[in-house]
C-alpha positions, 0 to 999 in steps of 0.5 A, a space after each residue: 499499499 502507498 499512500 501519496 498526500 495530496 496537497 490542496 494549497 488554497 481556502 475552501 470555499 463555497 465556489 470551489 468543485 473538490 472533484 476538480 481541486 482534487 484532479 488538478 492536483 494528483 494523478 488518480 488511477 482506477 482502485 484508488 481510495 481518495 481520503 478527504 479532510 472534513 473540514 474540507 467538506 464541511 468549508 465547501 458546503 457552506 458549513 462555517 457558522 459565525 460565532 457572533 450571530 448565534 444567540 444562545 438559549 437559557 440552556 446553552 447559558 446554563 450549560 456554558 456558564 456551567 462548564 465554563 464553555 462559550 454558550 454560543 458553541 453550546 447552542 450549536 453543540 445542542 443543534 446538531 445534537 440528537 441526545 446528550 450523553 456526559 458532560 464533564 471537564 468543557 467537553 459535551 459528550 453527545 449522540 449528532 442527528 447523524 448519529 455519531 458519537 463525539 465530543 461536541 457534536 463535530 463542531 471546533 473552530 480549528 483551521 477557521 478564521 477566528 470567530 467562526 467554528 464548523 460543523 460536520 456535513 449533514 450527510 458525509 456519505 452524499 457527499 463522499 458520492 457526489 466526488 467519486 461520482 463527479 470524478 468518474 465522469 470526467 476521467 473514467 476512473 473508478 475510485 473509492 471517496 472516503 470522508 474522514 475526522 479527528 475521533 478522540 478514544 476512551 482512556 486513551 491519549 491522543 486521537 486517530 481519524 475515522 470515516 464518517 462518510 464512504 464510497 466505493 468502499 466495502 466498510 467493515 471487512 467480515 471475517 465472520 465464520 472463517 478458520 483461525 490458523 488454528 482452524 477455530 471458527 472466526 465469531 465476531 472479527 470484522 476489520 474496520 477497513 475505512 476507520 484504518 484507512 483513515 488513520 493511515 492517511 492522516 500520516 501524510 
C-alpha cells in the first residue's frame, strides 16, 4: 500500500468543486482510495457559522456557565445533537443527528477564521458519492472516496481518524465464519477497513 498526500493549497470556499481541486492536484488511477478531511467538505458545503450570529438559549447559557464553555458553541452543539450522553470538563459527549457518538457534535474552531466554527457535513455519504461520481464522469476512473474526521478514544491518549462518509468501498471486512490459523471458527472478527485507511491517511 502506498499513501500519497494530495496538496490543496487554497482556502476552501463554498464555490469550489472538490473533485476539480483533487484532479488538478494529483493523477488518479482505477482502484485508488481518496481520503478527504471533513473540514474540507464542511467548508465547501458552507457548514461554517459566525459565532457572533448565534443567539444562545437559556439552556446553552446555563451549560456554558457551568462548564466554562462559550454558550454560542454550546448552542451550535445542541442544534446538531440528538441526545447528550455526558458532560464533563467542558466537553459534551453527544449523539449527533447522523448517529455519531463524539465530543461537541464534531463542532470545532480549528483551521477556520477567528470567530467562526465548523459543523459536520449534513450527510457525508452523499458528499463522498458526489465527489466519486464527478471524478468518474470527468476521468472514467473508478475510485473510492472516504470522508474522514478526527475522533478521540475513551481512556486512551491521542486521537485517530475515522470514516464518517464512504462511497465505492466496503467499510468492513467481516471474517466471521472463517477459520483462524488453528482452524477455530471466527465469531465476531470484523476489520474496520475504512477507519484504518482514514488513520493511515492522517500520517501524511
